[in-house]
N, C-alpha and C positions, 0 to 999 in steps of 0.2 A: 704822477705824470705831469710834465710841464704843460701838455696841451689841455689837460683838465683844469689846471690852474688858470690857463688863458680863458677857457670857457667861463669859469667862475668869475674871474675878474671882470670880463665884459658884461655878464649878466648882472653882477652886483652894481657895477657902475651905471647901468641903464635902468636897473630895477625891473628888468624884463627878461623872460626866456623865449620870447617870440622870434620866430624866424620868418623872413619874408621870402616866399618862393617866387622865382622869376621864370615865368612860362610865356614867352612872347607868342602872340598870334600872328598868323600869316597875313600879310597885307597891312600891318599896323604902321608902317612907315619908319620913323626914326626910333628904333628900339632903344638905343643907348640914351637918347634924350628923354624919352618917356619914363623909362625905369630909373634913370639917374635922378630925375626931378622928384619922383616919389620916394626913392631910397634916401636921398639927401634930407628930405622933409622928415622922414621917420627917424633918421639918426639924430638930427638936430633936436628932436623932441624926446629923445631917449626912449623910443617906443619899440625898438628891435635890438637884438644882439647877435644877429646872424643873417645872412642871405643864402638862398639856395637856388642858384640858376640850374635849370633842367637842360642838360646837353641835348636831348632829343629834339626839343622845340627849336633850339638854335641851329642844330645840324640840319633840320628839315628845310631851313631857309638857305642852305648852301654856304658859299664862302662869305657872303654878306652877314649871315647869321653867326658864323664862327668868328668872324672879325669883331662883331658886336659882343659876343661872349668874352673874348679876350679883353676888350676895352672895359667891360663892366667889372671883371675880376680884378684887373690891374688898378681900377679906380677905387675899389673898396677893400682890397686885401690888407691894407694897413689901417683900415678904419673899423672893420668888424670881422667876424668869423665867417669864412667863405666855405660853403659845402657844395661841391660839384655833384649834382644828382645825375650820375652817369650809369649806374647799375651795372658796372663792369663785372665780368666773370669768365675766366678762361684758365688755361693751365700753363705751367712752366714759363718759358720765355715770353709767351704772349701776355700772360698776366703781369709779368715784370714790366713789359712795355707799356701796358695800360696804366700801371702805377706811376711809371716815370712821366707819362703824358699828364696824368691828373695833378701830380705834385710839382714836377719840375718845369713843365711847359705851361700848363694853365695856372700854376701857382696856388692851387686850392689848399685849404687847411684840412679838408676832409673830403671823402668820396663815398658814394654808396656802392655796395658790392653785392653781387648775386652769389650765393654759396653752393649752388647745386652740385658743382664738381668738387666740393670739399676743401680740404686744407690748401690744395694747389691754387684754388681760386682766391683764397683770402690772404694767405701769408705774405705775398709780395706787397700788399697794401698796409701791412703792419709796420709802421715806421715811427721812430721817435719824433715827437712834435706834430704828428698827424693822427687823424682818426679814420678808420675804415668802419663805416656804418653798414653792417651786414643786414640784409633783408631777413627779418625774423618772422613776424606775423603781419602780413600786409592786409589791406582793407578791400582789395578788389574781389569780386565774386569768385573768380577762378582760384583764389587762394585755397579754397576747399579741395581742389583737385589733388594737391600734393601736400600742402602745409598741414592740413587737418588729418592726414592719414595717421593711423595708429601704428606704432612700432613697439610691441610689447604693451606696457601700461602707459606709455607716453605717446604724444603726438610728434610728428616730424618737426614741427616748428620749435617745440621744446628742446629737442635734441640739438637743433641748429643753434638756438640761442645759447644753450649751455656751452657748446663747443666753441662758439665765437667768443663768448665772454672769457673763457679760459685762455684764448689766444691773445686777448688784450684788445679785442674789437668792441665797437659800439653796436647798437642794434636799431633797426628801423621797425617800429611797431605802430601800425595804423590805429588811429583813435576809434574808428568805427568797428574794429575787430572785436573789441571787448577783452582782448587778451593782456592788456598792459599790466593790470594788478598781478596776475599770475606770473608774468615774465619777471617783473621786478622781484617778486617773492623768490623765484627760482635763481636768479643771477645776482641779486643783491642791489643796493641802492647806489653803488659806486660805478656801475656800468652806464656810460652815457647813452641816452636814448634820443632818437630823432623821431618825432611823432607827427606825421602828416594826418590829414583828414579833418582837422578842425576848420569850421567855417563853411565854405560852399559844398564840401563833400558830406556835411551833415553830422560830423562827429560831436558827441556830447562832451561837455566839460568835466563831468563828475569823474570820469575815468582817470583824470589827471591827479586825483587825490593820491594815487599810488606814488607820485613823485615827492610827496611831502617828506621832509627830513633831509633831503640832499638835492634840492631843485635846480641849483644853478649850473649843474653840469649837463642839463638836458635842454633840448630845444623843441618847441612846439611850432610846427610849420603851418602857415596859411599863405596861399598863393592868389588865386583869382578873386577871392572875397575882399582882399586888400587892393590888388592892382586895378580892379574894375569896379570898385565900390560906387564910383560916381554914376555908373549906368543904372544902378537901382536907387541911389539916394540923392543923386543930383550934386551940383557943385563941381568944383575943379577936381581932376584926378588926385592932386596932392591933398587937398582938404578932406575929400571923402576918404582917402586912404588913411589919414591921420585919425579920423573919427572911428573908422573900423578897427584900426590897431588899438586905439584907446579902449574900445569896447572889449576886444579880445584879451587885452592885458588885464583889465578889471576882472573878467570872468576866470582867467587863468589864475590870477592872484588869489582869488577867493578859495581856490582849491589847493594851491601848492605852498603858499607863504604863511 
């Protein structure tokens, strides 16, 4: 797949599989300026190989937030891999419309997709040159309500991951869930993973050892621990973000390279 080669090329060039999650806070002022200065610094130092703007945080700010989202994606779509974290999931024409929005309007390389309604929810997002990252095993407490339910000898999230992988989708697997090694064993090392939960959410690094062998198609996401590193460590947002990203890359590298 061309999109996997794109992921690999960007990761090899930067020596990093770190993804910078962009989750703007309400009342923070110049969103585009703030995140652009940090993202530029991270890219210049080859510390990231993707960004992941979260649609919900931008949408909550109304049209100003959505305009900011468009500016950020347009600024970086030719410079790095752009994952739109929108968690879309619908059926039929509605799902097709969401896919068109994500890929054709926003211009994202990938989008996160909720699989609850099955194939109808996922298939419109399966497109050549793009990745649909299907929610596999998430890290939130409520994941146990449905994802951990047993169906026969398997759990629901295992069924979801196997089905999504056969469809040609990638998977979202939270680092704090502890499920990553088992899911990689289930679907193989050639299915691209988006792994949130490292950093502020408390995910440990050792789980990433499961990615060893084909690491460059995967992305490990960190959001607020990079964006707001200066609040804990001092210095400018850019310098603090670079130090945090350097730390994350070092720890990730120990496990996957």
